[in-house]
C-alpha positions in Angstrom: -1.4 5.3 21.4 1.8 4.9 23.6 1.2 5.1 27.3 3.6 8.0 27.6 1.9 10.0 24.9 -1.4 11.8 25.2 -3.3 14.5 23.3 -3.5 17.9 24.8 -6.9 18.2 26.5 -7.1 22.0 25.9 -6.7 21.6 22.1 -9.8 20.5 20.1 -8.8 18.6 17.0 -10.9 17.6 14.0 -9.1 14.3 13.7 -11.0 11.2 15.0 -8.2 9.0 16.5 -10.3 5.8 16.1 -9.9 3.3 13.3 -12.7 3.1 10.8 -13.3 -0.6 11.5 -13.4 -0.1 15.3 -15.8 2.9 15.0 -18.2 0.8 12.9 -17.9 -2.1 15.4 -18.5 0.2 18.4 -21.6 1.8 16.7 -23.1 -1.7 16.0 -22.5 -2.8 19.6 -23.5 0.5 21.2 -27.1 -0.8 21.9 -28.3 2.5 20.5 -29.8 0.8 17.5 -32.9 -1.3 17.6 -32.0 -5.0 17.1 -33.8 -5.2 13.8 -31.7 -2.3 12.4 -28.3 -3.7 13.3 -27.8 -5.9 10.2 -29.2 -3.4 7.7 -26.9 -0.7 9.2 -23.9 -3.1 9.0 -24.8 -3.6 5.3 -25.1 0.2 4.9 -21.6 0.7 6.4 -20.0 -2.0 4.2 -21.7 -0.6 1.0 -21.0 3.0 1.7 -17.3 2.5 2.6 -16.8 0.3 -0.5 -18.4 2.9 -2.7 -16.5 5.7 -1.2 -13.2 3.7 -1.7 -14.0 3.3 -5.4 -14.5 7.0 -5.7 -11.4 7.8 -3.7 -9.3 5.4 -5.8 -10.2 7.4 -9.0 -9.2 10.7 -7.3 -5.9 9.1 -6.1 -5.0 7.9 -9.5 -5.6 11.4 -10.9 -3.5 12.9 -8.2 -0.7 10.4 -8.8 -0.7 11.4 -12.5 -0.4 15.0 -11.6 2.5 14.3 -9.2 4.5 12.0 -11.5 6.4 14.7 -13.4 7.5 16.3 -10.1 8.3 13.1 -8.3 12.1 13.0 -7.6 11.9 9.2 -7.4 10.3 8.6 -10.8 12.0 6.1 -13.2 9.7 6.8 -16.2 10.0 9.3 -19.0 7.7 12.3 -19.0 6.7 14.9 -21.6 8.3 18.3 -21.1 4.9 20.0 -21.1 3.8 17.8 -18.1 6.4 19.5 -15.9 4.6 22.9 -16.2 3.6 25.6 -13.8 -0.1 25.0 -14.5 0.1 21.3 -13.6 2.2 22.1 -10.5 -0.4 24.6 -9.3 -3.1 22.0 -9.9 -1.1 19.4 -7.9 -0.7 21.7 -4.9 -4.4 22.7 -4.9 -5.6 19.1 -4.9 -2.9 18.0 -2.4 -4.0 20.7 0.0 -7.6 19.5 -0.4 -6.5 16.0 0.5 -4.8 17.3 3.6 -7.9 19.2 4.6 -10.0 16.1 4.1 -7.5 14.1 6.3 -8.0 16.8 9.0 -4.4 18.1 8.9 -3.8 21.7 10.1 -1.4 24.0 8.3 1.5 25.1 10.6 1.4 28.9 10.9 4.4 31.0 10.3 4.4 32.0 14.0 4.4 28.4 15.2 7.1 27.4 12.7 9.4 30.3 13.9 8.8 29.4 17.5 9.7 25.8 16.8 12.8 26.7 14.8 14.1 28.9 17.7 14.0 26.0 20.2 16.9 23.6 20.9 16.2 19.9 20.4 15.8 17.8 23.6 18.4 15.5 22.0 21.0 18.3 22.2 21.4 18.7 18.4 21.1 22.3 17.2 20.6 22.8 13.4 19.7 25.6 11.1 17.9 25.7 7.7 18.3 28.1 4.8 14.8 28.6 3.5 16.2 30.5 0.5 17.0 27.2 -1.1 13.2 26.6 -1.7 10.6 28.2 -3.8 7.9 26.8 -1.6 7.8 25.2 1.9 4.5 24.0 3.5 4.1 22.1 6.8 0.9 20.4 8.0 0.3 18.5 11.3 -2.3 16.4 12.8 -2.5 15.6 16.5 -1.0 18.0 19.0 0.2 15.9 21.8 2.5 15.6 24.8 5.1 12.9 25.1 7.0 12.2 28.3 10.7 11.1 28.1 13.7 10.8 30.4 16.6 13.2 30.0 19.5 14.5 32.1 19.4 18.2 32.7 23.0 19.3 32.9 22.1 23.0 33.2 20.5 22.2 36.6 23.3 19.8 37.6 20.9 16.9 37.7 22.8 13.8 36.7 19.9 11.4 37.1 17.5 11.3 34.2 14.3 13.2 34.9 10.9 12.9 33.2 10.1 16.0 31.0 7.1 16.7 28.8 7.8 17.3 25.1 5.3 18.9 22.8 5.0 16.7 19.6 3.1 16.4 16.4 1.7 12.9 16.0 1.8 13.3 12.2 3.8 15.9 10.3 3.6 16.4 6.5 6.3 18.5 4.8 6.1 19.8 1.2 9.4 21.1 -0.2 9.9 22.5 -3.6 13.6 23.4 -4.2 14.5 26.2 -6.6 14.9 25.0 -10.1 18.0 25.8 -12.2 16.6 29.0 -13.7 15.5 30.3 -10.3 18.9 29.7 -8.9 20.6 31.5 -11.8 18.3 34.5 -11.3 18.9 34.4 -7.5 22.7 34.5 -7.9 22.6 37.2 -10.6 20.2 39.5 -8.7 21.2 38.9 -5.1 24.9 37.9 -5.4 25.7 40.1 -8.3 27.4 37.3 -10.2 28.0 37.0 -13.9 25.8 34.6 -15.9 28.7 32.1 -16.1 29.3 32.2 -12.4 25.6 32.0 -11.6 25.2 28.9 -13.8 28.1 27.2 -12.1 26.8 28.0 -8.6 23.3 26.9 -9.6 24.6 23.4 -10.7 26.3 23.2 -7.3 23.1 24.1 -5.4 21.1 21.5 -7.3 23.5 18.7 -6.3 22.4 19.2 -2.7 19.0 18.0 -3.6 20.2 15.4 -6.1 18.6 17.3 -9.0 20.3 16.9 -12.4 17.9 18.6 -14.8 16.0 21.8 -15.3 12.6 20.3 -14.2 10.8 21.3 -11.0 10.7 18.6 -8.3 8.5 18.4 -5.2 9.5 16.4 -2.1 6.7 15.0 0.0 7.6 13.8 3.5 5.6 12.3 6.3 6.9 11.9 9.9 5.4 10.6 13.1 5.7 11.8 16.8 8.0 14.7 15.9 9.1 17.0 18.8 8.3 20.6 17.9 11.8 21.6 18.6 13.0 19.1 15.9 11.3 20.5 12.9 14.5 21.6 11.2 15.7 18.0 11.2 13.2 17.2 8.5 14.9 19.4 5.9 17.6 18.1 3.6 19.7 21.2 3.7 20.3 21.5 7.5 23.5 22.8 8.9 24.6 21.3 12.2 25.7 23.8 14.9 27.6 22.9 18.0 26.1 23.7 21.4 27.6 26.3 23.6 28.5 23.6 26.2 30.4 21.6 23.6 32.2 24.7 22.3 33.3 25.6 25.8 34.4 22.0 26.5 36.5 21.8 23.3 37.9 25.3 23.9 39.1 24.3 27.4 40.5 20.9 26.6 41.7 21.8 23.2 43.1 25.2 24.1 45.0 23.8 27.1 46.4 20.9 25.1 47.4 23.1 22.2 49.0 25.7 24.4 50.9 23.1 26.3 52.1 21.5 23.0 53.2 24.8 21.6 55.2 25.7 24.8 56.8 22.3 24.9 57.8 22.5 21.2 59.3 26.0 21.7 61.3 24.7 24.6 62.6 21.7 22.6 63.5 23.9 19.6 65.4 26.4 21.8 67.4 23.6 23.5 68.5 21.8 20.5 70.4 22.5 17.3 69.9 18.9 15.9 67.7 19.2 12.7 66.3 15.7 13.3 65.3 16.6 16.9 63.7 19.8 15.6 61.7 17.9 13.0 60.5 15.5 15.7 59.4 18.4 18.0 57.5 20.0 15.1 55.9 16.7 14.2 54.8 16.4 17.8 53.2 19.8 17.7 51.4 19.0 14.5 50.1 15.8 16.1 48.7 17.8 19.0 47.0 20.2 16.7 45.5 17.4 14.6 44.2 15.7 17.7 42.4 18.9 18.8 41.0 19.4 15.3 39.8 15.7 15.1 37.9 16.3 18.4 35.8 18.9 16.6 35.1 16.5 13.7 34.3 13.8 16.2 31.8 16.0 18.0 30.1 16.9 14.7 30.0 13.1 13.8 28.2 12.5 17.1 25.7 15.1 16.2 25.2 13.6 12.8 24.7 10.1 14.3 22.1 11.4 16.7 20.3 13.2 13.9 20.3 10.0 11.7 19.1 7.8 14.5 16.2 10.1 15.3 15.1 10.5 11.7 15.1 6.7 11.3 12.4 6.4 13.9 10.5 9.6 12.9 10.2 8.9 9.1 6.9 7.5 8.0 6.8 7.8 4.2 8.2 9.7 1.2 6.9 11.2 -2.1 4.5 8.8 -3.9 4.2 6.7 -0.8 3.3 9.7 1.2 0.7 10.7 -1.3 -1.0 7.3 -1.1 -0.8 7.4 2.7 -2.5 10.8 2.8 -5.2 9.7 0.4 -6.0 6.6 2.5 -6.1 8.7 5.6 -8.4 11.2 4.0 -10.7 8.4 2.8 -11.0 7.0 6.3 -11.7 10.4 7.9 -14.4 11.2 5.4 -16.1 7.8 5.9 -16.0 8.2 9.7 -17.6 11.6 9.5 -20.4 10.5 7.1 -21.2 7.3 9.1 -21.3 9.1 12.4 -23.6 11.8 11.0 -26.0 9.2 9.4 -26.0 6.9 12.5 -27.1 9.7 14.9 -29.7 11.0 12.4 -31.0 7.5 12.1 -31.5 7.0 15.9 -32.4 10.6 16.9 -34.5 11.6 13.9 -35.0 15.1 12.5 -32.7 17.6 14.2 -30.7 20.8 13.6 -27.1 20.8 12.3 -25.8 22.3 15.7 -27.6 19.7 17.8 -26.3 16.8 15.6 -22.8 18.2 15.9 -23.0 18.4 19.7 -24.6 14.9 19.9 -21.6 13.3 18.0 -19.0 15.2 20.0 -20.6 14.1 23.2 -20.7 10.5 22.1 -17.0 10.5 21.2 -16.1 12.2 24.5 -18.1 9.7 26.5 -17.0 6.7 24.6 -13.3 7.4 24.0 -12.6 10.2 26.5 -11.5 12.4 23.6 -12.7 16.0 23.3 -12.8 17.1 19.7 -14.2 19.5 17.1 -16.3 17.2 14.9 -16.5 18.2 11.2 -20.3 18.1 10.9 -20.4 20.0 7.6 -18.1 17.5 5.9 -20.2 14.6 7.1 -23.5 16.2 6.0 -22.0 17.2 2.6 -21.0 13.7 1.8 -24.4 12.3 2.8 -26.1 15.0 0.7 -23.9 14.1 -2.3 -25.0 10.4 -1.9 -28.7 11.5 -1.7 -29.0 10.1 1.8 -30.5 13.2 3.5 -33.8 14.9 3.6 -34.3 18.5 4.7 -37.1 20.7 5.9 -36.3 24.4 6.7 -33.4 24.3 9.1 -33.8 20.7 10.1 -32.2 17.7 8.6 -32.9 14.0 8.7 -31.6 10.7 7.2 -33.6 8.8 4.7 -34.8 5.4 6.0 -32.2 2.7 6.2 -33.9 0.4 3.6 -34.1 3.3 1.2 -30.5 4.3 1.9 -29.3 0.7 1.1 -31.3 0.7 -2.1 -29.8 4.1 -3.1 -26.3 2.9 -2.5 -26.8 -0.3 -4.5 -28.0 1.7 -7.4 -24.8 3.8 -7.2 -22.8 0.6 -7.0 -24.5 -0.6 -10.2 -23.3 2.6 -11.9 -19.7 1.9 -10.8 -19.9 -1.7 -12.1 -21.3 -0.4 -15.4 -18.0 1.6 -15.7 -19.8 4.9 -15.5 -18.0 8.0 -14.4 -17.3 8.3 -10.6 -17.5 11.8 -9.2 
């Protein structure tokens, strides 16, 4: 993590910001395990993560197949029935499950509205028309604070001052633009257009999203270290708005220059009867007017350049790549939760769910100085699914390490025999 970025201490997250390989290495060198158990536990970690990867790969391939008909980047033919409402609903359901497994949090409507009402620290103000979409969903992981240097013109501070900016370490955006039929119905019902007018306007609206057919498309976007005030910048249909400061500056400079040019032209026209001189005077006035208009375009171009520069550094992945990234992240999170749960059951013995949860949270806080809300239920569910737990009343325990390794090898044999992975 960058030195100028840190997680909010008052916000407990489910995400474990430690790589899977480092976590395993730290557990093996923690001196909490008896020496004779270190090698068998290393073998357990290797076998379990490999087995879970094989299972996750099957789920990812199924998810890719579901997404293919809605992928705006696809270059393969699809059957019309694949691009159906039923398959789209199934895609979203499984995608949201992946996000849950990857420990992403859905951005609430209140948080989204709060972010949209803020002005970007970069000075770019944009707006988004959400009517262009049939569905919008935003998920984040990692609520953090990033410190950057900015000049605060409002307080007449010309030297850059450090300010704290609330950011999302990871932001996932799902955008489903309206399809052609939805646009036609929108223009007929809300704009009172004729069918012919609505069809023409629908085709124009689809061009904004580079959609050239009647199929539904779903955009998947992943961003990193996004300031909360910049959420609008992640949408393809943003409209750039000029800041009040720039409007006043252009009004003063442009208004004064234009007024001066008009007065000078009137004076020249009243003092001459020569047609050529009159044309020169009018041409000079038009040049003044064009210069002032070009200043407006120039300012908007500066805004666009700032927007493009920021998005270049924020962007992480798109569409099918974003889907694969999420699946890999979910796989790592699931493995970390299961390995932590098994490790502390192994060294502590039979215990309650609540005590195990607290034990793991204490370890992460002491080892990495990170307070968090560990997903104990997820870890135990995966261990139970792999038949690695034993239970008695309200207490839980891990099966012995030798038995666990034998159990995992049997499951690997089933994978190698091309049996179904669930």
